[in-house]
N, CA, C and O of each residue as an XYZ file, in Angstrom:
484
protein
N      -2.978    -86.926    -63.512
C      -2.876    -85.560    -63.902
C      -3.300    -84.755    -62.654
O      -4.219    -85.236    -61.990
N      -2.755    -83.605    -62.254
C      -3.082    -82.791    -61.118
C      -4.291    -82.137    -61.481
O      -4.564    -81.762    -62.621
N      -5.103    -81.997    -60.336
C      -6.425    -81.394    -60.441
C      -6.445    -80.267    -59.446
O      -6.273    -80.575    -58.267
N      -6.624    -79.050    -59.747
C      -6.760    -77.934    -58.849
C      -7.803    -78.025    -57.793
O      -8.929    -78.405    -58.111
N      -7.532    -77.716    -56.593
C      -8.533    -77.549    -55.430
C      -8.036    -76.605    -54.374
O      -6.834    -76.450    -54.156
N      -8.841    -76.076    -53.825
C      -8.643    -75.192    -52.695
C      -8.245    -75.975    -51.401
O      -8.937    -76.928    -51.041
N      -7.182    -75.603    -50.725
C      -6.900    -76.289    -49.499
C      -7.244    -75.519    -48.296
O      -6.719    -74.445    -48.000
N      -8.242    -76.181    -47.552
C      -8.817    -75.516    -46.448
C      -7.895    -75.104    -45.430
O      -7.053    -75.911    -45.038
N      -7.950    -73.961    -44.960
C      -7.063    -73.430    -43.976
C      -5.572    -73.155    -44.406
O      -4.613    -73.211    -43.636
N      -5.520    -72.875    -45.636
C      -4.266    -72.361    -46.177
C      -4.135    -70.850    -46.043
O      -3.212    -70.361    -45.392
N      -5.118    -70.056    -46.698
C      -5.164    -68.716    -46.673
C      -4.200    -67.821    -47.361
O      -4.210    -66.609    -47.146
N      -3.336    -68.405    -48.214
C      -2.249    -67.714    -48.891
C      -2.861    -66.723    -49.740
O      -2.326    -65.621    -49.859
N      -3.979    -67.022    -50.369
C      -4.599    -66.016    -51.243
C      -5.204    -64.897    -50.528
O      -5.603    -63.901    -51.131
N      -5.286    -65.029    -49.270
C      -5.881    -63.850    -48.403
C      -4.763    -62.847    -48.109
O      -5.032    -61.763    -47.591
N      -3.574    -63.175    -48.416
C      -2.651    -62.160    -48.327
C      -2.665    -61.292    -49.538
O      -2.219    -61.699    -50.611
N      -3.186    -60.060    -49.376
C      -3.650    -59.194    -50.401
C      -2.779    -57.950    -50.663
O      -3.136    -57.075    -51.452
N      -1.675    -57.906    -50.002
C      -0.819    -56.740    -50.098
C      -0.607    -56.222    -51.575
O      -0.031    -56.911    -52.417
N      -1.055    -55.100    -51.807
C      -1.049    -54.570    -53.268
C       0.409    -54.440    -53.818
O       0.674    -54.516    -55.018
N       1.351    -54.233    -52.807
C       2.795    -54.164    -53.249
C       3.231    -55.527    -53.904
O       4.193    -55.512    -54.672
N       2.638    -56.583    -53.667
C       2.867    -57.943    -54.237
C       2.252    -58.165    -55.440
O       2.555    -59.117    -56.158
N       1.190    -57.148    -55.788
C       0.449    -57.492    -57.067
C       0.323    -56.048    -57.742
O      -0.693    -55.359    -57.652
N       1.422    -55.694    -58.394
C       1.594    -54.288    -59.012
C       0.712    -54.200    -60.277
O       0.640    -53.107    -60.840
N       0.068    -55.209    -60.748
C      -0.698    -55.246    -61.965
C      -2.162    -55.302    -61.660
O      -2.898    -55.622    -62.594
N      -2.652    -55.062    -60.589
C      -4.064    -55.220    -60.057
C      -4.919    -54.493    -60.982
O      -5.981    -55.004    -61.339
N      -4.522    -53.228    -61.451
C      -5.403    -52.429    -62.305
C      -5.525    -52.959    -63.593
O      -6.395    -52.508    -64.338
N      -4.666    -53.984    -64.016
C      -4.861    -54.532    -65.411
C      -5.962    -55.609    -65.354
O      -6.442    -55.919    -66.445
N      -6.412    -56.192    -64.321
C      -7.429    -57.155    -64.196
C      -8.675    -56.863    -63.425
O      -9.693    -57.533    -63.600
N      -8.607    -55.817    -62.524
C      -9.763    -55.401    -61.737
C     -10.434    -54.188    -62.365
O      -9.769    -53.331    -62.947
N     -11.744    -54.124    -62.243
C     -12.524    -53.014    -62.672
C     -12.293    -51.941    -61.582
O     -11.932    -52.264    -60.451
N     -12.510    -50.660    -61.946
C     -12.296    -49.633    -60.832
C     -13.018    -49.874    -59.547
O     -12.512    -49.607    -58.457
N     -14.232    -50.392    -59.698
C     -14.999    -50.617    -58.424
C     -14.557    -51.859    -57.666
O     -14.625    -51.936    -56.439
N     -14.101    -52.826    -58.455
C     -13.391    -53.926    -57.743
C     -12.043    -53.581    -57.105
O     -11.678    -54.044    -56.025
N     -11.360    -52.765    -57.829
C     -10.023    -52.202    -57.143
C     -10.354    -51.591    -55.981
O      -9.650    -51.858    -55.007
N     -11.378    -50.735    -55.828
C     -11.681    -50.027    -54.542
C     -12.197    -51.057    -53.534
O     -11.994    -50.843    -52.338
N     -12.842    -52.147    -53.920
C     -13.236    -52.964    -52.923
C     -12.106    -53.783    -52.285
O     -11.999    -54.040    -51.086
N     -11.224    -54.177    -53.345
C     -10.005    -55.001    -53.154
C      -9.129    -54.165    -52.064
O      -8.721    -54.721    -51.045
N      -8.882    -52.885    -52.325
C      -8.052    -52.153    -51.556
C      -8.652    -51.850    -50.069
O      -7.923    -51.702    -49.089
N     -10.002    -51.781    -50.031
C     -10.687    -51.682    -48.813
C     -10.598    -52.926    -47.959
O     -10.813    -52.867    -46.748
N     -10.290    -54.026    -48.561
C     -10.171    -55.268    -47.750
C      -8.805    -55.550    -47.313
O      -8.632    -56.609    -46.709
N      -7.763    -54.746    -47.526
C      -6.401    -54.988    -47.236
C      -6.248    -54.407    -45.854
O      -6.526    -53.215    -45.729
N      -5.858    -55.061    -44.836
C      -5.604    -54.618    -43.467
C      -4.230    -54.026    -43.413
O      -3.565    -53.997    -44.448
N      -3.782    -53.584    -42.370
C      -2.537    -52.865    -42.218
C      -1.313    -53.829    -42.333
O      -0.223    -53.413    -42.725
N      -1.524    -55.123    -41.981
C      -0.488    -56.182    -42.223
C      -0.466    -56.837    -43.667
O       0.314    -57.745    -43.953
N      -1.312    -56.342    -44.483
C      -1.334    -56.915    -45.870
C      -2.385    -58.085    -46.085
O      -2.735    -58.498    -47.191
N      -2.806    -58.527    -44.939
C      -3.966    -59.634    -45.010
C      -5.232    -59.080    -45.069
O      -5.507    -58.016    -44.513
N      -6.158    -59.855    -45.823
C      -7.626    -59.458    -45.905
C      -8.138    -59.355    -44.421
O      -7.815    -60.077    -43.477
N      -8.926    -58.394    -44.432
C      -9.604    -58.141    -43.109
C     -10.707    -59.013    -42.677
O     -11.268    -58.966    -41.582
N     -10.978    -59.872    -43.724
C     -12.090    -60.879    -43.624
C     -11.334    -62.301    -43.264
O     -12.016    -63.309    -43.075
N     -10.099    -62.334    -43.189
C      -9.390    -63.683    -42.888
C      -9.158    -63.726    -41.400
O      -8.509    -62.906    -40.751
N      -9.740    -64.733    -40.978
C      -9.543    -65.003    -39.417
C      -8.190    -65.827    -39.238
O      -8.107    -66.990    -39.634
N      -7.192    -65.197    -38.651
C      -5.858    -65.756    -38.462
C      -5.996    -67.001    -37.453
O      -5.191    -67.932    -37.490
N      -6.985    -66.957    -36.622
C      -6.933    -68.113    -35.598
C      -7.564    -69.461    -36.213
O      -7.215    -70.603    -35.912
N      -8.479    -69.131    -37.058
C      -9.097    -70.503    -37.748
C      -8.604    -70.593    -39.080
O      -8.927    -71.562    -39.767
N      -7.853    -69.692    -39.535
C      -7.461    -69.628    -41.051
C      -8.463    -69.950    -42.020
O      -8.320    -70.789    -42.909
N      -9.586    -69.182    -41.796
C     -10.742    -69.252    -42.627
C     -11.244    -67.878    -42.971
O     -11.056    -66.919    -42.222
N     -11.925    -67.791    -44.186
C     -12.509    -66.571    -44.558
C     -13.936    -66.363    -43.862
O     -14.849    -67.188    -43.895
N     -13.967    -65.255    -43.297
C     -15.318    -64.803    -42.657
C     -16.504    -64.533    -43.567
O     -17.655    -64.506    -43.129
N     -16.196    -64.332    -44.849
C     -17.238    -63.976    -45.868
C     -17.175    -64.968    -47.117
O     -17.521    -64.567    -48.228
N     -16.766    -66.154    -46.929
C     -16.397    -67.218    -47.915
C     -17.626    -67.276    -48.914
O     -17.452    -67.212    -50.131
N     -18.862    -67.399    -48.343
C     -19.905    -67.572    -49.254
C     -20.229    -66.342    -50.030
O     -20.687    -66.450    -51.168
N     -20.016    -65.156    -49.474
C     -20.229    -63.907    -50.200
C     -19.025    -63.103    -50.607
O     -19.026    -61.875    -50.692
N     -17.978    -63.900    -50.857
C     -16.573    -63.235    -51.127
C     -16.674    -62.709    -52.592
O     -17.386    -63.332    -53.380
N     -16.040    -61.662    -52.976
C     -16.122    -61.018    -54.245
C     -15.633    -61.968    -55.374
O     -15.032    -63.011    -55.115
N     -15.915    -61.566    -56.619
C     -15.684    -62.342    -57.724
C     -14.094    -62.556    -57.798
O     -13.634    -63.635    -58.171
N     -13.304    -61.515    -57.438
C     -11.797    -61.780    -57.605
C     -11.257    -62.745    -56.633
O     -10.096    -63.145    -56.722
N     -12.078    -63.138    -55.688
C     -11.634    -64.094    -54.743
C     -12.072    -65.681    -55.146
O     -11.799    -66.634    -54.417
N     -12.712    -65.787    -56.281
C     -13.250    -67.149    -56.614
C     -12.378    -67.560    -57.943
O     -12.042    -66.871    -58.906
N     -12.140    -68.930    -57.636
C     -11.534    -69.566    -58.864
C     -12.573    -70.251    -59.665
O     -12.918    -71.395    -59.369
N     -13.092    -69.610    -60.667
C     -14.171    -70.114    -61.548
C     -13.855    -69.752    -63.072
O     -13.363    -68.673    -63.400
N     -14.142    -70.627    -63.842
C     -13.766    -70.498    -65.241
C     -14.104    -69.089    -65.883
O     -13.254    -68.480    -66.533
N     -15.436    -68.576    -65.666
C     -15.753    -67.178    -66.249
C     -15.005    -66.044    -65.643
O     -14.701    -65.019    -66.254
N     -14.731    -66.300    -64.395
C     -13.930    -65.204    -63.695
C     -12.531    -65.267    -64.161
O     -12.014    -64.184    -64.435
N     -11.856    -66.291    -64.294
C     -10.407    -66.243    -64.888
C     -10.382    -65.926    -66.317
O      -9.361    -65.454    -66.818
N     -11.483    -66.164    -67.041
C     -11.429    -65.812    -68.408
C     -11.681    -64.346    -68.599
O     -11.070    -63.808    -69.522
N     -12.447    -63.657    -67.903
C     -12.795    -62.349    -68.061
C     -11.702    -61.536    -67.448
O     -11.361    -60.502    -68.023
N     -11.075    -61.927    -66.253
C      -9.965    -61.187    -65.610
C      -8.665    -61.304    -66.130
O      -7.913    -60.334    -66.222
N      -8.289    -62.722    -66.560
C      -6.869    -62.815    -66.994
C      -6.829    -63.366    -68.464
O      -5.760    -63.552    -69.045
N      -8.049    -63.614    -69.031
C      -7.938    -64.209    -70.392
C      -7.536    -65.639    -70.485
O      -6.924    -66.048    -71.471
N      -7.876    -66.448    -69.442
C      -7.496    -67.809    -69.458
C      -8.592    -68.597    -69.896
O      -9.564    -68.642    -69.142
N      -8.632    -69.238    -70.981
C      -9.557    -70.037    -71.505
C      -9.973    -71.232    -70.496
O      -9.107    -71.751    -69.792
N     -11.085    -71.581    -70.452
C     -11.667    -72.575    -69.490
C     -10.701    -73.865    -69.468
O     -10.222    -74.319    -68.429
N     -10.509    -74.320    -70.580
C      -9.545    -75.418    -70.705
C      -8.243    -75.416    -70.120
O      -7.595    -76.453    -69.974
N      -7.780    -74.118    -69.730
C      -6.407    -73.910    -69.272
C      -6.547    -73.440    -67.718
O      -5.541    -73.163    -67.065
N      -7.751    -73.375    -67.213
C      -7.849    -72.944    -65.861
C      -7.108    -73.937    -64.847
O      -6.436    -73.471    -63.927
N      -7.233    -75.178    -65.015
C      -6.812    -76.083    -63.930
C      -5.209    -75.787    -63.793
O      -4.696    -75.636    -62.684
N      -4.515    -75.721    -64.920
C      -3.042    -75.646    -64.835
C      -2.596    -74.247    -64.366
O      -1.613    -74.093    -63.641
N      -3.427    -73.151    -64.849
C      -3.079    -71.807    -64.556
C      -3.468    -71.655    -62.861
O      -2.694    -71.031    -62.134
N      -4.543    -72.187    -62.386
C      -4.797    -72.067    -61.041
C      -3.810    -72.708    -60.221
O      -3.421    -72.131    -59.205
N      -3.369    -73.807    -60.534
C      -2.280    -74.555    -59.810
C      -0.928    -73.775    -59.744
O      -0.251    -73.751    -58.716
N      -0.581    -73.152    -60.874
C       0.477    -72.289    -60.926
C       0.440    -71.022    -60.045
O       1.372    -70.651    -59.331
N      -0.657    -70.455    -60.172
C      -0.910    -69.372    -59.278
C      -0.966    -69.633    -57.740
O      -0.527    -68.827    -56.919
N      -1.516    -70.774    -57.434
C      -1.473    -71.122    -55.934
C      -0.115    -71.362    -55.543
O       0.367    -70.770    -54.577
N       0.545    -72.197    -56.230
C       2.059    -72.475    -55.995
C       2.814    -71.203    -55.735
O       3.555    -71.054    -54.764
N       2.589    -70.307    -56.643
C       3.400    -69.025    -56.623
C       3.027    -68.134    -55.440
O       3.864    -67.487    -54.810
N       1.736    -68.141    -55.180
C       1.220    -67.330    -54.091
C       1.711    -68.109    -52.742
O       2.332    -67.448    -51.911
N       1.492    -69.292    -52.531
C       1.870    -70.135    -51.273
C       3.376    -69.903    -51.208
O       3.784    -69.524    -50.110
N       4.271    -70.057    -52.171
C       5.597    -69.846    -52.031
C       5.994    -68.331    -51.493
O       6.844    -68.111    -50.631
N       5.268    -67.412    -52.124
C       5.695    -66.039    -51.758
C       5.125    -65.792    -50.305
O       5.668    -64.888    -49.670
N       4.121    -66.469    -49.719
C       3.615    -66.020    -48.418
C       4.253    -67.008    -47.384
O       4.512    -66.592    -46.254
N       4.488    -68.168    -47.700
C       4.644    -69.154    -46.668
C       6.094    -69.781    -46.950
O       6.731    -70.183    -45.976
N       6.632    -69.883    -48.205
C       7.782    -70.448    -48.575
C       7.579    -71.615    -49.285
O       6.524    -72.230    -49.123
N       8.530    -72.064    -50.141
C       8.407    -73.136    -51.203
C       8.380    -74.566    -50.405
O       7.735    -75.499    -50.883
N       9.000    -74.691    -49.346
C       8.972    -75.860    -48.631
C       8.078    -75.823    -47.364
O       8.223    -76.588    -46.411
N       7.204    -74.918    -47.451
C       6.212    -74.926    -46.162
C       5.339    -76.040    -46.211
O       5.173    -76.797    -47.167
N       4.693    -76.082    -44.888
C       3.631    -77.168    -44.783
C       2.470    -76.893    -45.804
O       1.959    -77.822    -46.430
N       2.075    -75.608    -45.953
C       1.073    -75.109    -46.790
C       1.323    -75.611    -48.185
O       0.398    -76.128    -48.811
N       2.562    -75.482    -48.724
C       2.981    -75.843    -50.060
C       2.718    -77.322    -50.207
O       2.008    -77.820    -51.080
N       3.393    -77.995    -49.223
C       3.370    -79.569    -49.222
C       1.864    -80.093    -49.329
O       1.500    -80.992    -50.087
N       1.030    -79.365    -48.421
C      -0.370    -79.813    -48.374
C      -1.070    -79.395    -49.751
O      -1.901    -80.154    -50.249
N      -0.763    -78.294    -50.308
C      -1.281    -78.076    -51.520
C      -0.923    -79.023    -52.695
O      -1.777    -79.550    -53.408
N       0.261    -79.173    -52.819
C       0.797    -80.248    -53.793
C       0.140    -81.650    -53.686
O      -0.290    -82.268    -54.659
N       0.110    -82.065    -52.474
C      -0.504    -83.399    -52.202
C      -1.933    -83.446    -52.595
O      -2.409    -84.391    -53.225
N      -2.701    -82.269    -52.159
C      -4.048    -82.195    -52.524
C      -4.450    -82.154    -53.922
O      -5.526    -82.636    -54.276
N      -3.662    -81.618    -54.712
C      -3.878    -81.406    -56.202
C      -3.356    -82.709    -56.866
O      -3.716    -83.009    -58.004
N      -2.584    -83.408    -56.210
C      -2.105    -84.740    -56.894
C      -0.864    -84.609    -57.709
O      -0.631    -85.341    -58.671
N      -0.016    -83.588    -57.269
C       1.350    -83.495    -58.026
C       2.274    -84.561    -57.678
O       2.506    -84.839    -56.501
N       2.801    -85.160    -58.640
C       3.700    -86.278    -58.442
C       5.173    -85.762    -58.126
O       5.519    -84.647    -58.514
N       5.977    -86.538    -57.463
C       7.316    -86.164    -57.208
C       8.083    -85.510    -58.491
O       8.828    -84.543    -58.329
N       7.881    -86.033    -59.654
C       8.457    -85.593    -60.904
C       7.972    -84.064    -61.151
O       8.702    -83.235    -61.695
N       6.727    -83.797    -60.716
C       6.100    -82.462    -61.032
C       6.438    -81.435    -60.002
O       6.116    -80.253    -60.128
N       7.114    -81.929    -58.949
C       7.356    -81.046    -57.942
C       8.536    -79.998    -58.078
O       8.758    -79.198    -57.169
């Protein structure tokens, strides 16, 4: 069974362009929306994402909406704890495809890391 995990130095989730996420106001509180929008740079990437290292500069102190945790996904998206794994995998695949492409190295690395089999790809 596939098991979600973050793949170091991917950064697809750091592409925050609000045009790609028209429903932000449906799952972010007004203060979180303001924070989210303040984090979006002119290129659509998070201002805290270091493109040279492909790492987050505030990882330990990142906002709630940047964390894949059961309570966060339940309150933000209504995803029960038991469904988080599959939901997170699907979200990452969709985001990576949108940012880098379906056949990108990042997508391949993610699918290998979570343990997707060829039949599931």
